[in-house]
C-alpha positions as a printed Julia matrix, in Angstrom:
221×3 Matrix{Float64}:
 -17.91  40.49  -17.44
 -14.82  39.54  -19.42
 -15.18  36.67  -21.86
 -14.39  33.31  -20.33
 -12.41  30.66  -22.14
 -13.0   26.99  -21.35
  -9.86  24.94  -20.62
  -8.9   21.33  -20.11
  -5.78  19.63  -18.75
  -3.47  18.58  -21.57
  -0.7   17.05  -19.5
   2.37  17.53  -17.33
   5.99  18.09  -18.25
   9.23  19.11  -16.62
   9.56  22.82  -15.99
  12.32  24.35  -18.07
  12.29  27.43  -15.84
  12.48  26.07  -12.31
  14.44  23.07  -11.05
  12.37  20.46   -9.21
   9.11  21.87  -10.55
   6.68  20.78  -13.25
   4.63  22.55  -15.88
   0.92  21.8   -15.85
  -0.29  22.41  -19.4
  -3.82  23.73  -19.82
  -5.34  23.93  -23.3
  -8.14  25.92  -24.89
 -11.14  23.75  -25.63
 -11.61  25.46  -29.0
  -8.23  26.84  -29.87
  -4.54  26.05  -30.35
  -3.12  27.96  -27.4
  -1.73  26.36  -24.27
  -1.04  27.79  -20.82
   1.88  26.49  -18.7
   1.34  26.65  -14.94
   4.44  25.96  -12.83
   3.59  23.68   -9.88
   5.47  21.71   -7.24
   6.29  18.01   -7.31
   3.67  17.05   -4.7
   0.87  18.8    -6.58
   2.11  17.33   -9.88
   2.0   13.84   -8.38
  -1.55  14.36   -7.13
  -2.66  15.51  -10.58
  -0.74  12.72  -12.34
  -2.39  10.08  -10.17
  -5.79  11.28  -11.35
  -4.75  11.58  -14.99
  -3.37   8.03  -14.91
  -6.5    6.65  -13.2
  -4.49   5.37  -10.22
  -6.45   4.65   -7.03
  -4.55   4.87   -3.78
  -5.4    2.62   -0.81
  -5.89   5.67    1.39
  -7.12   9.13    0.31
  -4.67  11.86   -0.55
  -5.37  15.4     0.69
  -7.31  16.35   -2.45
  -9.32  13.1    -2.26
 -10.14  13.82    1.37
 -11.35  17.31    0.5
 -13.62  15.94   -2.24
 -15.04  13.25    0.06
 -15.66  15.81    2.8
 -17.52  18.13    0.41
 -19.61  15.28   -0.99
 -20.49  14.06    2.5
 -22.16  17.41    3.19
 -23.82  17.71   -0.21
 -21.47  20.43   -1.49
 -20.36  20.36   -5.12
 -17.51  22.12   -6.88
 -19.27  23.93   -9.72
 -16.36  25.6   -11.52
 -12.71  26.62  -11.37
 -11.9   30.11  -12.61
  -8.31  31.24  -13.23
  -8.98  34.94  -12.99
  -5.58  36.63  -12.7
  -1.97  36.35  -13.79
   0.45  38.61  -11.94
   4.2   38.38  -11.28
   4.28  34.94  -12.87
   1.56  33.54  -10.6
  -1.91  32.38  -11.62
  -4.71  33.08   -9.14
  -7.78  30.85   -9.1
 -11.22  30.82   -7.55
 -13.38  27.83   -6.67
 -17.16  28.1    -6.81
 -19.02  25.71   -4.51
 -22.76  25.15   -4.24
 -25.1   23.09   -2.11
 -28.29  23.61   -4.11
 -29.4   26.69   -2.19
 -26.37  28.96   -2.11
 -23.08  29.47   -3.89
 -19.74  30.56   -2.44
 -16.37  31.47   -3.98
 -13.08  30.47   -2.34
  -9.6   31.54   -3.39
  -7.19  28.67   -4.11
  -3.8   27.86   -5.53
  -4.22  26.94   -9.18
  -2.51  23.57   -8.67
  -4.98  22.65   -5.92
  -7.91  23.95   -7.96
  -6.96  21.79  -10.95
  -6.37  18.71   -8.76
  -9.9   19.11   -7.37
 -11.42  19.84  -10.78
  -9.99  16.64  -12.22
 -11.39  14.58   -9.35
 -14.87  16.08   -9.67
 -15.03  16.54  -13.46
 -15.54  20.27  -12.93
 -15.21  22.79  -15.79
 -12.16  25.07  -15.82
 -12.22  28.63  -17.17
  -9.91  31.58  -17.61
 -10.15  35.03  -19.19
  -9.38  35.95  -22.75
  -6.72  38.41  -21.59
  -4.88  35.68  -19.64
  -4.91  33.42  -22.7
  -3.53  36.26  -24.84
  -0.9   37.14  -22.23
   0.37  33.66  -21.34
  -0.8   31.31  -24.07
   1.34  29.77  -26.79
   1.13  26.94  -29.31
   2.99  23.82  -28.17
   4.28  20.75  -29.96
   2.0   18.08  -28.47
   4.29  15.22  -29.51
   7.09  16.83  -27.51
   4.69  17.3   -24.58
   3.81  13.59  -24.66
   7.48  12.68  -24.49
   8.06  15.09  -21.61
   5.0   13.72  -19.8
   6.25  10.15  -20.1
   9.66  11.18  -18.77
   8.06  13.12  -15.91
   6.03  10.09  -14.8
   9.22   8.26  -13.94
  10.3   11.03  -11.57
   7.77  10.29   -8.84
   6.94   7.08   -7.02
   3.23   6.33   -7.04
   3.79   3.67   -4.38
   4.95   6.39   -1.99
   1.69   8.22   -2.58
  -0.27   5.12   -1.7
   1.5    4.78    1.62
  -0.36   1.62    2.59
   0.09  -2.15    2.25
  -1.44  -4.04   -0.67
  -3.88  -5.88    1.55
  -5.76  -2.65    2.32
  -8.98  -2.08    0.42
  -8.24   0.34   -2.42
 -10.4    3.32   -3.22
 -10.96   1.9    -6.7
 -13.11  -0.78   -5.06
 -15.24   1.7    -3.16
 -18.45   3.13   -4.54
 -18.01   6.49   -2.79
 -14.7    7.37   -4.43
 -15.24  10.45   -6.61
 -18.96   9.76   -6.52
 -22.05  11.66   -5.56
 -22.76  12.11   -1.83
 -23.69   8.78   -0.25
 -26.26   8.43    2.54
 -23.75   6.4     4.55
 -21.7    9.6     4.86
 -24.64  11.76    5.99
 -25.07  12.97    9.54
 -28.08  11.76   11.54
 -29.79  15.11   11.0
 -29.25  14.9     7.23
 -30.58  11.35    7.15
 -33.7   12.39    9.07
 -34.33  15.24    6.62
 -33.76  12.93    3.66
 -36.12  10.32    5.09
 -38.86  12.89    5.62
 -38.49  14.15    2.04
 -38.65  10.62    0.62
 -41.8    9.84    2.59
 -43.38  13.06    1.35
 -42.56  12.09   -2.24
 -43.86   8.53   -1.59
 -40.53   6.96   -2.52
 -40.99   4.25    0.09
 -38.38   1.85   -1.26
 -35.59   4.42   -0.91
 -37.09   5.6     2.37
 -36.74   2.08    3.76
 -33.08   2.02    2.8
 -32.44   5.42    4.38
 -34.32   4.34    7.51
 -32.08   1.3     7.82
 -28.94   3.44    7.52
 -30.35   5.92   10.03
 -31.15   3.23   12.58
 -27.73   1.68   12.16
 -26.02   5.03   12.63
 -28.12   5.82   15.71
 -27.25   2.41   17.11
 -23.54   3.07   16.6
 -23.88   6.44   18.29
 -25.59   4.94   21.32
 -22.91   2.26   21.55
 -20.12   4.84   21.51
 -21.74   6.85   24.27
């Protein structure tokens, strides 16, 4: 297997190559080289919101995907940028649920947006670094990033009134799977496991959630 290089997100700047696009700058964890990935404005905004620590009143598409995965106990384990061809980076997401692991192809912009939200490691190959990497003036990047921030409206991304509860106030935002999001079947399995391990305090809490969810289901029917 080809050597993997660990990366992190350095920032965003205007693309000098394509009008209306942005350059997502990825950096070697232990090296001076940087990789520019050209992405669209919508993806840049989604990434910028995470980098700036902004919490929207309602979930964006990437937030929704993360919440959905967490609700079913699935974790994003790594992002791997495995190919660069015709100016396009190809990425692969590795998901796991504790018993099996699956790989899913993804746009690199989406993969990075998800990685930032889940604190997932990002990797690429040594050959991609050697082919596309360069050393960048980080002071210039900071200036470009500050200019780029003014190009999108974070209020538009929020799309909701100020009196809505924001995701920053919710415990399940970017968190581990919460029992409240489990299905009835998952709650029953969790309850049985807790009883077997004699964790009766947590079992009582899960039982309460289970009963409440069953009650809501009966009411709806």
